[in-house]
C-alpha positions as CSV (number, residue, x, y, z in Angstrom):
1,M,2.2,21.1,-17.9
2,N,-0.3,17.8,-18.4
3,S,-3.5,18.7,-17.8
4,D,-5.1,15.3,-18.9
5,K,-6.1,12.9,-16.3
6,Y,-4.7,9.3,-16.1
7,V,-4.1,6.3,-14.3
8,I,-1.6,7.4,-11.4
9,S,0.4,5.0,-9.6
10,E,2.9,4.3,-6.9
11,F,4.9,1.7,-4.8
12,Y,5.4,1.3,-1.4
13,A,7.5,-2.3,-0.9
14,F,5.9,-4.8,1.8
15,E,8.6,-6.9,3.4
16,A,6.7,-10.2,4.6
17,D,8.3,-12.5,7.5
18,S,8.0,-15.8,6.2
19,S,7.3,-17.3,10.1
20,L,4.6,-15.3,10.6
21,I,2.7,-16.0,7.6
22,K,3.1,-19.9,8.8
23,E,2.1,-19.0,12.1
24,A,-1.0,-17.0,11.3
25,E,-1.9,-20.5,8.7
26,E,-0.9,-22.5,11.7
27,K,-3.8,-20.9,14.0
28,N,-6.5,-20.6,11.2
29,Q,-6.1,-16.9,11.4
30,P,-5.9,-14.1,8.6
31,I,-2.5,-12.7,7.3
32,I,-2.6,-9.2,7.9
33,L,0.4,-7.1,6.4
34,K,1.5,-3.2,7.7
35,G,3.0,-0.8,6.6
36,I,3.3,2.4,4.6
37,L,0.5,2.6,1.8
38,Q,1.3,6.2,0.5
39,K,3.4,9.6,1.3
40,A,2.4,13.4,1.0
41,N,4.7,15.9,-0.2
42,T,7.7,13.3,-0.9
43,E,9.4,13.3,-4.4
44,N,9.1,9.5,-5.3
45,R,11.4,7.7,-7.8
46,N,8.8,8.5,-10.6
47,G,9.5,12.2,-10.0
48,R,5.9,12.9,-8.2
49,V,4.7,14.5,-5.4
50,Y,1.1,14.4,-3.8
51,P,0.4,17.1,-2.1
52,L,-0.7,16.3,1.6
53,D,-4.2,18.5,1.3
54,I,-5.1,16.2,-1.9
55,L,-3.9,13.1,-0.5
56,K,-5.6,13.6,2.6
57,R,-8.9,14.1,1.0
58,E,-8.6,10.8,-0.8
59,A,-8.0,8.9,2.1
60,K,-11.4,10.4,4.1
61,K,-13.0,9.0,1.0
62,Y,-11.2,6.0,0.8
63,E,-11.7,5.6,4.7
64,E,-15.6,4.4,3.8
65,A,-14.6,1.8,1.5
66,V,-12.2,0.5,4.4
67,N,-15.7,0.9,6.8
68,E,-17.6,-0.8,4.1
69,K,-14.9,-3.9,3.6
70,R,-15.1,-2.9,-0.3
71,A,-11.5,-1.3,0.0
72,T,-10.1,-4.3,-1.8
73,G,-6.9,-4.3,-4.5
74,E,-5.7,-6.2,-7.1
75,L,-2.3,-8.4,-7.8
76,D,-0.2,-6.8,-10.1
77,H,-1.4,-3.2,-11.2
78,P,-4.2,-2.9,-14.5
79,D,-4.1,0.6,-16.2
80,S,-7.6,0.6,-15.5
81,A,-9.4,2.8,-13.3
82,V,-11.9,-0.2,-12.0
83,V,-10.8,-3.0,-9.4
84,S,-11.7,-5.9,-11.1
85,L,-13.2,-8.4,-8.4
86,S,-12.1,-11.6,-10.4
87,N,-8.7,-10.5,-9.9
88,V,-9.1,-9.3,-6.0
89,S,-6.1,-10.6,-3.6
90,H,-6.2,-8.4,-0.5
91,I,-8.3,-5.8,1.4
92,V,-7.4,-2.6,3.2
93,T,-8.9,-3.1,7.0
94,E,-7.3,-0.3,8.1
95,M,-5.5,3.2,7.6
96,W,-4.2,5.7,9.8
97,W,-1.8,9.0,9.7
98,E,2.0,9.5,11.2
99,G,3.0,12.9,10.3
100,D,2.8,13.1,6.0
101,T,2.7,9.3,5.8
102,L,-0.4,7.1,5.0
103,M,-0.1,3.8,7.2
104,G,-2.1,0.6,6.9
105,K,-3.3,-3.0,7.6
106,V,-3.8,-5.1,4.6
107,K,-5.1,-8.5,4.9
108,L,-5.3,-11.1,2.1
109,L,-8.1,-13.0,0.9
110,E,-8.9,-16.5,0.0
111,T,-9.2,-15.9,-3.7
112,P,-7.0,-17.3,-6.7
113,S,-5.3,-13.7,-6.6
114,G,-4.9,-13.9,-2.7
115,N,-3.3,-17.5,-2.6
116,I,-0.6,-16.2,-5.9
117,L,0.0,-13.4,-3.2
118,K,0.5,-15.3,0.0
119,G,2.7,-18.0,-1.6
120,L,4.9,-15.2,-3.0
121,L,5.3,-13.5,0.7
122,K,5.9,-17.1,2.1
123,S,8.7,-17.7,-0.4
124,G,10.1,-14.2,0.3
125,V,9.6,-12.4,-2.9
126,M,9.7,-8.6,-2.1
127,L,6.5,-6.8,-3.0
128,G,5.1,-3.4,-2.5
129,I,1.7,-2.1,-2.1
130,S,0.8,0.5,-5.1
131,S,-1.5,3.4,-4.9
132,R,-3.7,3.4,-8.3
133,G,-5.7,6.6,-9.1
134,V,-6.8,8.9,-12.0
135,G,-5.7,12.4,-12.3
136,S,-3.5,14.9,-13.4
137,V,-0.2,16.2,-13.0
138,K,1.2,19.5,-13.1
139,N,5.3,19.8,-13.3
140,K,6.6,22.4,-10.9
141,G,10.6,22.8,-10.4
142,G,10.8,19.2,-12.4
143,L,8.5,17.3,-10.0
144,D,4.8,16.3,-11.6
145,V,3.2,17.9,-8.7
146,V,-0.6,15.4,-8.3
147,Q,-3.6,18.0,-9.0
148,E,-6.6,18.3,-7.4
149,D,-8.8,16.1,-10.1
150,F,-7.1,13.1,-8.1
151,E,-9.1,10.4,-7.2
152,L,-7.8,7.2,-5.0
153,I,-9.2,3.8,-6.9
154,A,-7.5,1.3,-5.0
155,F,-4.0,-0.2,-3.2
156,D,-2.6,-3.2,-5.5
157,F,0.6,-5.4,-4.7
158,V,3.1,-5.2,-7.4
159,S,6.7,-5.6,-8.0
160,N,8.2,-2.0,-9.1
161,P,8.8,0.5,-6.4
162,S,8.6,4.0,-6.9
163,T,8.8,5.0,-3.3
164,H,11.6,4.5,-1.0
165,G,11.3,2.7,2.4
166,A,8.3,1.6,2.7
167,F,8.0,-2.3,3.5
168,M,5.2,-4.2,4.8
169,R,5.4,-6.7,7.3
170,P,3.3,-9.6,8.4
171,V,1.6,-8.6,12.0
172,N,0.8,-11.1,14.6
173,E,-2.8,-8.9,16.0
174,S,-3.0,-11.2,19.2
175,V,0.9,-9.8,20.4
176,Q,1.8,-7.0,18.3
177,N,2.1,-4.6,21.2
178,K,3.8,-7.0,23.6
179,T,7.2,-7.8,21.4
180,P,9.8,-6.7,20.6
181,E,8.9,-6.2,17.0
182,N,8.0,-3.0,16.9
183,N,11.5,-1.9,17.7
184,I,13.1,-4.0,14.7
185,E,10.5,-2.4,12.7
186,R,11.6,1.1,13.6
187,I,15.4,-0.1,12.8
188,I,14.6,-1.4,9.4
189,N,12.7,1.3,8.0
190,S,15.1,3.7,9.4
191,I,18.0,1.7,7.8
192,M,16.0,1.1,4.6
193,R,15.1,5.1,4.5
194,G,19.1,5.4,4.2
């Protein structure tokens, strides 16, 4: 059992469609990505599990930052419990639950790190969103279960996955519900979950 608090991070891959990014740029619209932010009650590749009640509590607290437009994240995953504004690349604009899965929309920002992120995505680089928080874990049956002291700090873009099947994709805000894109997303997510 580990009772010391430390930085806890998870990864969910975001797959970007460069044509949607190009379209958003041509129309002078922000680039919005949509996908999985975090999963509860599911073992990730690090052997870690987030209980639903703890994750829901922290998501509810984080929703305040989303509503106040301060839910920023960094490009790369620092070992710090503080978001460095000089490294901010994106902002979480919306979150919602689908069962035990926390979904969200992320807007790329016009910052140096945001422009690097945009360039990577346009080039087809597979990146992921990773939750960052502080807290402790307790080993139960070979799994590290996140404990009550967990505090969610941010969602950062990183390159090293720990959770299966979470791909963020650009969305066209004006037509997202009128296209077959949503069916394709479900099919791809189904294949990726294996």
